[in-house]
C-alpha positions as CSV (number, residue, x, y, z in Angstrom):
1,M,-47.9,37.6,15.5
2,G,-50.2,37.6,12.6
3,D,-51.7,33.9,11.1
4,V,-54.5,32.2,9.4
5,F,-57.3,31.7,12.3
6,E,-60.1,29.0,11.2
7,Y,-62.9,29.6,12.9
8,I,-66.4,27.3,12.7
9,V,-69.6,28.6,12.7
10,D,-72.3,26.5,14.2
11,G,-76.4,26.0,13.1
12,T,-76.5,26.9,10.0
13,S,-77.0,23.9,7.4
14,G,-80.6,24.2,7.7
15,L,-80.6,20.5,9.3
16,S,-83.9,19.2,11.0
17,S,-82.7,19.4,15.1
18,G,-84.3,16.6,17.0
19,S,-86.8,13.9,15.8
20,V,-90.4,12.3,17.2
21,G,-88.8,9.7,18.9
22,S,-89.9,6.2,19.1
23,V,-93.5,4.0,20.3
24,L,-93.3,2.5,23.1
25,V,-95.4,-0.6,24.2
26,A,-96.4,-2.0,27.6
27,G,-97.5,-5.1,28.4
28,R,-97.9,-8.7,29.6
29,C,-96.3,-11.7,28.7
30,T,-94.5,-14.7,29.7
31,L,-90.5,-14.1,29.5
32,G,-88.5,-10.9,30.0
33,E,-87.8,-9.3,33.3
34,L,-90.1,-6.6,34.3
35,G,-89.8,-3.0,33.8
36,K,-86.9,-3.8,31.0
37,S,-86.7,-2.2,28.2
38,Y,-86.2,-3.9,25.0
39,I,-85.9,-2.5,21.6
40,C,-87.9,-4.5,18.6
41,G,-87.8,-4.4,14.9
42,N,-89.7,-6.4,12.8
43,R,-86.7,-8.9,11.7
44,T,-86.5,-9.7,16.1
45,D,-87.6,-12.9,17.4
46,I,-89.8,-11.5,20.1
47,R,-91.3,-15.0,20.7
48,T,-87.7,-16.1,22.1
49,M,-87.3,-12.3,23.6
50,L,-90.9,-12.5,25.8
51,G,-92.6,-15.6,24.8
52,S,-96.0,-15.9,24.5
53,G,-98.5,-13.2,25.7
54,T,-100.1,-9.5,25.6
55,L,-97.5,-7.3,24.8
56,V,-96.5,-10.4,21.9
57,D,-99.7,-10.5,20.1
58,R,-99.4,-6.4,19.4
59,L,-96.0,-6.3,18.6
60,E,-97.3,-8.8,15.8
61,D,-100.2,-6.5,14.8
62,I,-97.5,-3.7,15.0
63,F,-95.0,-4.7,13.0
64,A,-97.6,-6.4,10.0
65,Q,-98.7,-2.7,9.4
66,G,-96.0,-0.2,10.9
67,G,-94.5,0.6,7.3
68,A,-90.9,-0.7,6.3
69,N,-89.1,-1.0,9.6
70,P,-90.9,0.7,12.6
71,I,-89.0,0.5,16.1
72,V,-90.6,-0.9,19.5
73,I,-89.2,-0.2,23.1
74,A,-91.7,-3.2,24.8
75,V,-92.0,-3.3,28.5
76,P,-93.3,-5.9,30.7
77,V,-95.6,-5.1,33.3
78,G,-97.3,-6.9,35.4
79,D,-97.6,-7.6,39.0
80,M,-95.1,-7.5,42.0
81,P,-93.4,-11.1,41.3
82,E,-93.3,-13.1,44.7
83,L,-90.2,-14.2,45.7
84,D,-88.8,-17.5,47.5
85,A,-86.5,-17.8,50.6
86,E,-84.0,-17.6,47.9
87,G,-85.0,-14.8,45.8
88,N,-86.1,-16.7,43.0
89,V,-89.9,-15.7,41.3
90,I,-92.2,-18.3,42.3
91,P,-94.0,-18.7,38.2
92,N,-97.6,-17.2,38.4
93,V,-99.8,-20.4,37.3
94,T,-103.2,-20.5,37.3
95,M,-105.1,-23.8,36.5
96,V,-108.5,-23.2,34.3
97,A,-111.7,-25.5,34.5
98,V,-111.9,-27.5,31.3
99,E,-115.5,-28.4,30.2
100,P,-116.4,-31.3,28.1
101,D,-119.1,-31.1,25.7
102,A,-122.6,-32.2,27.3
103,K,-122.7,-35.1,24.0
104,N,-119.2,-36.8,24.7
105,K,-119.1,-40.5,24.6
106,S,-116.0,-39.9,26.9
107,N,-115.7,-39.9,30.6
108,L,-111.9,-38.5,29.9
109,V,-111.7,-34.9,31.5
110,I,-108.9,-32.7,30.1
111,S,-107.0,-30.7,32.3
112,A,-105.4,-26.7,32.0
113,S,-103.2,-24.4,33.1
114,G,-100.5,-21.3,32.7
115,T,-99.4,-18.5,32.5
116,L,-102.3,-15.9,32.1
117,T,-101.2,-13.4,29.4
118,V,-104.0,-13.6,26.6
119,D,-107.3,-14.0,25.9
120,A,-108.6,-16.5,23.8
121,S,-111.6,-18.8,23.6
122,V,-109.8,-22.4,22.9
123,V,-111.7,-24.8,21.6
124,I,-110.5,-29.2,21.4
125,K,-111.9,-31.6,19.0
126,I,-111.2,-34.9,18.8
127,T,-111.0,-35.6,15.0
128,E,-109.7,-39.3,15.5
129,S,-111.4,-42.0,18.3
130,G,-108.3,-43.7,20.1
131,V,-105.9,-43.9,22.7
132,L,-102.8,-41.5,23.8
133,N,-100.3,-41.9,20.2
134,E,-102.9,-42.6,18.6
135,G,-105.6,-40.8,18.2
136,R,-105.5,-37.3,16.7
137,F,-106.7,-34.1,17.7
138,K,-106.9,-30.4,16.6
139,Y,-107.5,-27.0,18.4
140,S,-108.7,-23.4,17.8
141,L,-108.5,-20.3,19.7
142,N,-111.0,-18.4,18.5
143,G,-114.2,-20.4,19.6
144,G,-114.1,-22.3,16.8
145,K,-113.6,-20.4,13.8
146,T,-110.4,-21.4,12.0
147,F,-108.9,-24.6,13.5
148,S,-105.4,-26.4,13.7
149,A,-104.0,-29.2,12.4
150,D,-105.0,-32.3,12.9
151,I,-102.5,-33.3,16.0
152,T,-101.2,-36.7,17.4
153,L,-103.2,-37.2,21.0
154,P,-99.4,-36.4,22.9
155,A,-97.3,-39.6,24.2
156,N,-96.4,-37.8,26.8
157,N,-99.8,-36.7,27.8
158,S,-98.9,-32.9,27.8
159,F,-99.2,-30.1,25.2
160,M,-98.1,-26.6,24.8
161,L,-100.6,-24.2,22.9
162,D,-99.4,-22.4,20.9
163,G,-98.9,-18.5,21.4
164,T,-101.2,-18.9,25.4
165,G,-98.9,-19.9,27.8
166,F,-100.8,-22.8,28.1
167,T,-100.7,-27.1,29.1
168,L,-103.3,-29.2,28.0
169,I,-103.1,-32.5,30.1
170,F,-104.6,-35.4,28.3
171,P,-105.5,-38.5,30.9
172,D,-104.5,-41.6,29.9
173,A,-107.4,-43.6,27.8
174,T,-108.0,-47.1,27.6
175,V,-109.4,-49.8,25.6
176,S,-111.7,-52.7,26.7
177,A,-112.5,-55.7,25.5
178,A,-115.4,-54.3,24.7
179,D,-114.4,-51.4,23.2
180,S,-115.3,-49.1,25.5
181,M,-116.7,-45.7,24.3
182,D,-116.1,-43.5,27.9
183,T,-112.1,-44.9,28.1
184,K,-110.9,-43.7,25.2
185,Y,-111.4,-40.4,22.9
186,N,-113.7,-40.4,20.8
187,E,-114.2,-38.9,17.5
188,G,-116.2,-36.2,17.5
189,D,-115.7,-35.2,21.6
190,T,-115.3,-31.8,21.8
191,Y,-113.7,-29.9,25.1
192,S,-113.5,-26.0,25.6
193,F,-112.5,-23.2,27.7
194,T,-111.9,-19.4,28.0
195,L,-108.6,-17.6,28.9
196,K,-109.4,-14.2,29.9
197,V,-106.2,-12.2,30.9
198,P,-107.7,-9.7,34.1
199,V,-107.1,-6.0,33.0
200,I,-104.2,-4.3,33.6
201,T,-103.9,-1.8,36.3
202,E,-103.2,1.4,37.2
203,A,-100.9,0.2,40.2
204,Q,-99.1,-2.2,37.7
205,L,-97.9,0.8,35.3
206,E,-96.9,3.0,38.3
207,N,-94.7,0.5,39.3
208,Y,-92.7,-0.3,35.8
209,L,-93.9,2.4,32.7
210,P,-92.3,5.7,34.7
211,N,-88.7,3.9,34.8
212,A,-89.5,3.3,31.2
213,L,-90.0,6.9,30.6
214,D,-87.4,8.8,32.4
215,L,-85.6,6.4,29.7
216,H,-87.2,6.4,26.5
217,D,-88.1,10.1,25.3
218,V,-90.9,8.3,22.7
219,E,-94.1,9.6,20.3
220,F,-96.2,7.7,22.0
221,V,-96.8,5.0,24.8
222,Y,-99.5,2.1,23.8
223,I,-100.9,-0.5,27.0
224,A,-101.1,-3.5,24.8
225,G,-103.9,-5.0,26.9
226,A,-107.2,-4.4,28.3
227,S,-108.0,-1.5,30.7
228,N,-110.1,0.5,32.4
229,P,-111.4,4.2,33.3
230,S,-108.4,5.0,36.0
231,V,-105.7,3.6,34.3
232,W,-107.6,5.6,31.3
233,G,-107.4,8.5,33.1
234,Y,-103.6,7.5,34.9
235,L,-102.6,8.1,31.4
236,Q,-103.6,11.7,31.1
237,V,-101.4,12.4,34.9
238,L,-98.5,10.9,33.2
239,A,-99.0,12.4,29.4
240,E,-99.8,16.2,31.6
241,A,-96.5,14.5,33.5
242,Q,-94.5,14.3,30.2
243,F,-94.8,17.7,28.5
244,N,-94.0,19.1,31.9
245,A,-90.6,17.0,31.5
246,H,-90.5,19.0,28.1
247,K,-91.7,14.7,26.0
248,P,-95.0,15.8,24.5
249,T,-96.1,12.0,24.6
250,Y,-99.5,11.1,23.9
251,F,-100.8,7.7,25.3
252,K,-103.2,4.6,23.5
253,A,-105.0,2.0,25.5
254,E,-107.8,-0.7,24.3
255,A,-110.9,-1.3,26.2
256,A,-112.2,-4.6,27.1
257,M,-113.9,-7.1,25.4
258,P,-117.2,-8.5,25.9
259,A,-117.1,-10.9,28.9
260,K,-118.3,-14.6,27.8
261,G,-122.4,-14.0,27.9
262,V,-122.6,-9.8,27.6
263,S,-124.7,-9.3,24.2
264,C,-122.2,-7.0,22.1
265,N,-125.0,-4.3,23.3
266,D,-125.1,-4.6,26.1
267,W,-120.7,-3.9,26.3
268,A,-121.1,-1.1,24.8
269,T,-123.5,0.8,26.2
270,A,-121.6,0.0,29.2
271,I,-118.2,1.0,28.3
272,C,-120.3,5.0,26.4
273,E,-120.9,4.9,30.1
274,D,-117.5,4.7,31.9
275,R,-116.3,6.8,28.7
276,K,-119.1,9.9,30.3
277,D,-116.9,11.1,33.5
278,I,-113.1,11.0,32.1
279,S,-111.7,13.8,30.1
280,A,-108.3,13.1,29.0
281,R,-107.1,15.1,25.7
282,F,-103.8,13.1,25.3
283,V,-106.0,9.1,25.8
284,Q,-107.0,7.1,22.7
285,V,-109.0,3.7,24.3
286,T,-109.7,1.6,20.8
287,A,-112.8,-0.2,21.5
288,S,-113.0,-2.3,18.2
289,Y,-112.0,-6.0,18.1
290,G,-112.2,-8.6,15.4
291,Y,-110.4,-11.6,14.3
292,I,-107.7,-11.2,12.9
293,T,-104.6,-13.2,10.4
294,T,-101.5,-13.3,11.3
295,A,-98.0,-13.7,9.9
296,R,-97.9,-16.6,11.6
297,G,-101.3,-17.8,9.9
298,A,-103.5,-18.0,13.3
299,V,-107.0,-16.5,12.9
300,K,-107.1,-14.7,17.0
301,L,-110.0,-12.5,18.4
302,S,-108.5,-9.4,19.7
303,N,-108.9,-5.8,20.7
304,I,-107.6,-3.9,17.1
305,A,-105.5,-1.2,18.8
306,G,-102.6,-2.7,18.2
307,L,-102.9,-2.8,14.4
308,E,-104.2,1.1,14.6
309,A,-101.0,2.1,16.2
310,G,-98.6,0.1,13.5
311,R,-100.6,2.1,11.0
312,T,-99.6,5.6,12.9
313,M,-96.2,5.0,13.2
314,A,-96.2,4.1,9.0
315,I,-98.1,7.4,8.1
316,P,-97.5,10.9,7.8
317,V,-98.4,12.7,11.4
318,S,-100.6,15.0,10.0
319,R,-102.5,12.0,8.4
320,A,-105.9,10.0,9.7
321,T,-105.1,6.1,10.4
322,G,-108.5,6.3,8.5
323,R,-107.7,7.6,5.4
324,V,-109.4,5.4,2.5
325,R,-106.7,5.3,0.4
326,D,-103.8,4.1,2.7
327,G,-106.8,0.6,2.0
328,A,-108.1,-1.5,4.3
329,I,-107.0,-2.8,7.3
330,S,-105.0,-6.5,5.8
331,G,-106.3,-10.0,7.5
332,L,-109.3,-7.7,9.5
333,S,-112.6,-9.1,9.9
334,V,-115.9,-7.8,13.1
335,P,-118.5,-10.7,14.3
336,D,-122.0,-9.6,12.7
337,E,-122.9,-8.7,16.5
338,C,-120.1,-5.6,16.2
339,T,-122.5,-3.2,13.2
340,P,-122.1,-0.1,11.7
341,A,-124.5,1.6,14.7
342,I,-122.7,-0.1,17.1
343,Q,-119.5,1.2,16.5
344,S,-120.9,4.0,15.3
345,V,-122.4,4.7,18.4
346,L,-118.8,4.3,20.3
347,E,-117.5,6.5,17.7
348,D,-119.1,9.2,18.6
349,A,-117.6,8.9,22.1
350,G,-114.5,9.6,21.5
351,F,-113.4,6.1,20.9
352,L,-111.2,4.5,18.0
353,T,-113.6,2.1,16.3
354,V,-113.4,1.2,12.8
355,K,-116.0,1.2,9.8
356,S,-116.8,-0.2,6.4
357,Y,-118.3,1.6,2.9
358,A,-121.0,0.4,1.0
359,G,-119.0,-0.1,-2.7
360,L,-115.3,-0.6,-0.6
361,N,-114.4,-4.3,0.5
362,G,-112.9,-4.3,3.8
363,L,-112.8,-2.5,7.1
364,Y,-111.1,1.3,7.1
365,F,-110.1,3.3,11.0
366,G,-112.5,4.7,11.9
367,E,-111.3,9.3,13.0
368,S,-108.7,9.4,15.1
369,K,-110.3,10.6,18.4
370,T,-109.0,11.1,21.8
371,F,-111.0,11.2,25.3
372,A,-110.7,15.0,25.4
373,E,-113.4,17.6,25.7
374,A,-115.9,18.6,22.9
375,T,-114.2,22.3,23.2
376,S,-111.3,20.9,22.2
377,D,-108.7,21.6,19.7
378,Y,-107.2,18.8,20.4
379,K,-109.8,16.1,19.4
380,Y,-107.7,14.2,17.2
381,Q,-105.1,12.2,17.6
382,N,-104.0,14.2,13.8
383,I,-103.4,17.5,15.3
384,I,-102.1,16.2,18.3
385,R,-99.0,14.4,16.8
386,V,-98.5,17.7,14.5
387,V,-98.4,20.0,17.5
388,F,-96.0,17.2,19.6
389,K,-93.3,17.3,16.7
390,G,-93.4,21.0,16.1
391,L,-92.6,21.3,20.2
392,R,-89.7,18.8,20.2
393,L,-88.3,20.8,17.1
394,A,-88.7,24.2,17.8
395,R,-87.4,23.6,21.8
396,I,-84.5,21.8,21.1
397,A,-83.6,24.6,17.9
398,S,-84.7,27.5,20.9
399,L,-82.2,26.0,23.0
400,A,-79.7,27.4,21.5
401,S,-80.0,30.7,22.7
402,M,-80.3,30.1,25.6
403,Y,-78.3,32.6,27.2
404,D,-77.0,34.2,23.8
405,E,-77.3,38.3,23.7
406,L,-80.3,39.5,23.2
407,G,-79.7,42.8,21.4
408,D,-81.3,45.4,22.2
409,P,-84.8,45.7,23.0
410,T,-85.5,49.1,21.9
411,I,-84.6,48.7,18.1
412,P,-86.0,46.0,16.7
413,A,-83.1,45.9,13.8
414,D,-80.5,45.4,17.3
415,M,-82.0,41.7,18.1
416,T,-79.8,40.1,16.5
417,G,-80.4,37.4,19.8
418,A,-83.8,37.3,18.8
419,I,-83.7,37.4,15.3
420,A,-81.4,34.3,15.3
421,L,-83.3,32.6,17.4
422,K,-86.7,32.9,15.0
423,A,-84.5,31.6,12.3
424,Q,-83.7,29.0,14.4
425,I,-86.9,27.6,14.8
426,S,-87.9,28.5,11.2
427,N,-85.1,25.9,9.9
428,S,-86.5,23.4,12.3
429,L,-90.4,24.0,11.7
430,D,-89.2,24.0,7.6
431,S,-88.4,19.8,7.7
432,M,-92.8,19.8,8.2
433,K,-93.4,22.2,5.6
434,D,-91.3,21.2,3.2
435,A,-92.1,17.3,3.6
436,K,-92.7,14.6,0.8
437,P,-96.3,14.7,1.6
438,K,-96.6,18.2,4.4
439,E,-96.6,17.7,7.7
440,I,-97.8,21.4,8.0
441,V,-99.1,23.9,5.3
442,D,-96.9,26.7,7.3
443,Y,-96.7,28.2,10.1
444,Q,-95.9,31.1,12.1
445,I,-94.4,32.7,14.7
446,V,-93.8,36.5,16.7
447,I,-91.4,37.6,19.3
448,P,-94.1,40.3,20.7
449,E,-92.5,44.0,21.5
450,G,-92.7,45.2,24.6
451,Q,-91.8,42.4,26.2
452,D,-89.7,42.2,29.6
453,F,-86.6,40.0,28.4
454,V,-84.1,40.9,31.5
455,N,-87.1,39.7,34.0
456,N,-89.3,37.4,32.0
457,G,-87.0,35.2,29.5
458,V,-88.0,35.6,25.7
459,A,-92.1,34.5,25.6
460,I,-92.7,33.1,21.5
461,E,-95.8,32.8,19.9
462,M,-96.5,30.1,17.5
463,T,-99.4,28.7,14.9
464,F,-99.0,25.4,12.9
465,I,-101.6,25.9,10.1
466,G,-102.8,22.6,9.6
467,I,-103.8,20.3,6.9
468,P,-107.8,20.0,6.8
469,I,-109.3,16.6,7.0
470,I,-111.9,15.4,4.9
471,N,-113.8,13.8,7.0
472,K,-117.0,14.0,5.2
473,I,-118.6,14.3,1.6
474,K,-121.8,15.7,0.6
475,I,-123.3,15.2,-3.3
476,F,-126.7,16.6,-4.5
477,A,-127.3,15.5,-7.4
478,N,-130.2,17.2,-9.8
479,Y,-132.2,15.5,-12.7
480,T,-133.0,17.8,-15.9
481,F,-133.9,17.2,-19.2
482,A,-132.0,18.1,-22.1
483,G,-132.6,21.1,-24.2
484,S,-135.2,22.1,-21.1
485,S,-134.9,25.5,-19.7
486,F,-133.1,24.0,-16.7
487,D,-130.3,22.4,-18.7
488,P,-127.4,23.8,-17.7
489,R,-125.6,23.6,-20.9
490,L,-128.2,26.3,-22.6
491,K,-127.4,28.3,-20.1
492,E,-123.7,28.2,-20.5
493,V,-124.0,29.6,-24.0
């Protein structure tokens, strides 16, 4: 029976297939469930959700640099919790020795305890003499570079240090008839202690990270907090596993900051030695650290990897994070001992660092290097991002041709299935070529002739023609006298 029949022809709109995913950040925090995924944006109240700790600390850095609307998957990691007889988690509380300054007039000793999840160099200074609920103090979390406003000594003995997970306990003070200075808090008395979070271990990541990667397909994973060479090697193993699972992913990690009493020079020499035996082309490790001013007005001494991760999210995949035109890193300064010479040595070793330029104010990200071999094409983050995005787009586009009719291989014009496959991949990669700004200059797709398509499938050769990055500029200056035989204007005439 005659009628009008409708058919839907799919796959011809030119819409880009697939996406590069989002970003996963794993680290320690005081709240939240280990291994659980938390979706965060720059309007998320992450301190209510995750408490304090390195994870929260670096998330704030990411959102400060991450552009208009960054989306991050946050995953708390750490040691397997210890449970009591009823299955409740036993809090892991650390006691820290608070050192009174040798010049203190008081014999009172402050104590501190909490969950060790963030690095800090704490200084407590009495600003007004007195007993609890009368005297006043201020504190610093960055070794005395900046201090809080004056605070009244707590009446109930305890005071929570904001953003650290640690509580100070002030012992009771008394004022005798002779107004003895050793039994009360005296103006000028100073106390100090250091919080140093242990490095993230391979076991802590193994327990929680693979499950999160099974659940979320992300462009890169950032391990927030100091890690060691064994972790860097493990991250490369994870990167290879992700690639084999058709989810190309690269990893960012942090080198530990210098321990107390270790010079920046000795620290840099040690981590360069650690780097020598590692080959990890899909792993990037940041070694620079400095004083970072947060959106809450605090100044912390921290690794700058969170800032770099945020900048990465805000720029095209083809762009270097150190592009000077994008501006200096806001709110960052480095200790005087972190000299340009040390930063240069670290960069030559393959670490990501910061650098300064004569004639410009501020600090800029250095070369976006990875731990790839010297002969690898993947020594730079922007190359990895371009190739991984292109592979994701091409794979999703080519899936539409699975079990499609190939056509007659002996007649190239009749290979309609191969022609459609090539067109689908081209449509997906056009989104990178036509992006504003461009992510690639062009691409080439070749399906070689003479293949055993029946037994081996279809082999496709793709070449991404990338955008060169200017990483060095040489200016040659000459001088000559006007009207002389070397005056180039006369030669032009």
